[in-house]
N, C-alpha and C positions, 0 to 999 in steps of 0.2 A: 260712299267711296272709302276704302280702307287705306290707312296711311302705312307705307312701308319705310324701312330704315334706309333703303337704297333708292336713289332716283335713277330711273332708267332712261337712257338717251334714245334708243331706237325701240319704239313701242311695237312696230310691225314684226320684229323678229324676237320678241321676248314674251315669255309666259311666266305667270306668277301663281303661287299657292301660299295660303296662310292659315294657321290654326291659332286660336286664342284660348287662353285659360285651359290648356290641356292638362289633364291629371296624370302627368308623367314627371319623373324626377328631372329637375333642371340640370344637375351636374352630369348625369349620365347622358342626357340628350345633347348637351353642349359638346361633349367629347365625341359622340357618335356623329353629330352634324359636321364637326371639323374634319372628320375622316372622309366625308362625302364631298367636301369643297374641291372644285376643279375637275370632278369626274364627269363622264358623259352620263346621260340619264339611264341608259341601258346598263352600264357598268355599276351605277349606284344602286339600282334595283337588285341586280345580281349580288352585289356586295352585302346588302342588308338581308337578303334571303340566306346567304352563306353564314352571316352572323347568327341568324335565328337557328340554323342547323349546326352551329359551332364548328364550321369549316374555316372561317376567317374570324379574326379578332379585331376589336376596336382598341386602338392605342389610347391610353389615359395619360396625357402629358401634363395637364394642369391640375385637375381634380383627382390626384392620385394618392392621397393619404390613405393607407391601409389597403391598397390594391396589391394583390399578390403578383409575383412574377410567373410568367409562363414561357415555355419554349417557343410558342407561336409568335412571341414578340420579336423574334429575329427577322420577321418579314417587314418590320417598320424601323426606320432610321431613328437613332437617338432615343429609343424607348424600350424599356424592359418590362413595363407593366401594362397588361392588356386584360380586357374583360369581354363578356358577351352579353350586353344589355338587351334582353329580349323585348321588353315593353317599349323602350325607346326606339328600337329598330322597327317594331310594329307600327308605331305612330308615324315615324318618318317614312316608312314604306307607303302608308296610306296617303300621306301628303305628296309623295312622288307620283303615285298613280293619279292624284288630283292634278298635279302639274302636267302630266302627260295628256290627260283629257282636256285641260285648258289649252294646251298647245294644238291638239287636233281640232278644237273648236276654232282656233285662229288660223287654221290651215298651215300650220308649221309642220316640218318633218321631225317627228319624235326621235328618229335615229340620229339626227345631227344636233340634238339638243344637249347643251352642256350646262352644268350647274355653275353659274358665275357668282352667285351670292346666296349665302344661307346664314341666318341669324337666329339665335336662341336667346330669349330674354326672360328674366324672372317675372312671374305673375304674382298677384297678391296671395299671401299665404292663406290656406284654409285651416280653420281651427275646429278641432273636435275634442271629445273627451274620451278618456280611457278609464273605466271603472276598475279599481284595484281592490285588493283584499283589505279587510278591516275598515271599510267605508271611505277609503281614500280615493281621490280623483286626480289623475295626471293629465296634462295637456298632450295633445297629439297634433303636431303641425305638419302640413304637407307643403311642398314647394312646387307648385305647377309652373308651367312656362308657356310663352308665346313662341311660335316657330314661323318663320317666313322663308320661302325658297324662291329664287328667281333663276330661271333658265333661259339661256340665249341660244338661238340657232346659229351654229358655226357655218362659215362659208365652205363651199365645196372646194376640195383641193384642185388646183389648176395644174394641168400637165404642161411640161416644158415643150416648146415647139422644136422643130428640127432645123430651123434656119440659123443664120449667123446671129440674128438679134433675138435669141431665145430668152434672154434675161439679162440682168445686170451682172456681168462677170468682171471680176477684177483680175487683170493680167499685168504683171510687173508694176503694180501700184497705180495703174490708171484705170478708171472706170469707163467701160464702153457702153453706149446706149444706142 
């Protein structure tokens, strides 16, 4: 059993996917994952495909030191710095496809699936060596990450009835039921 950061209340309408020790940048993946939070599964997949084709950008709000400004940032509120993290998008896209297949295995409707929780955490650093000129050796550290995604099936929209008691309407400050 894998431990998740979020406890799920309704197991029958929830699908999960998780990747551990993924060799992808933590900072870029964190910003890309925050852009996916609250989106439907189909929209999140389309968004990541657009990021890989450089049609949509990922806003960098927290880890934005040295990130250049682009005109595409006008599509995001309170953000002037955007990027197109290809590798992060590829890893998150594979996890979203895994989430979709897990939802189909549980007989959930993938069209109504919404990303309710997505978390990116730092994994232990990997240490390597870089051999330099004149016999010197420099360190080369990578910062991999753990990613977990939880999607919940949203309820079908209920159409309003045609009778007097179609819903709770407030008229003149009084609620009618």
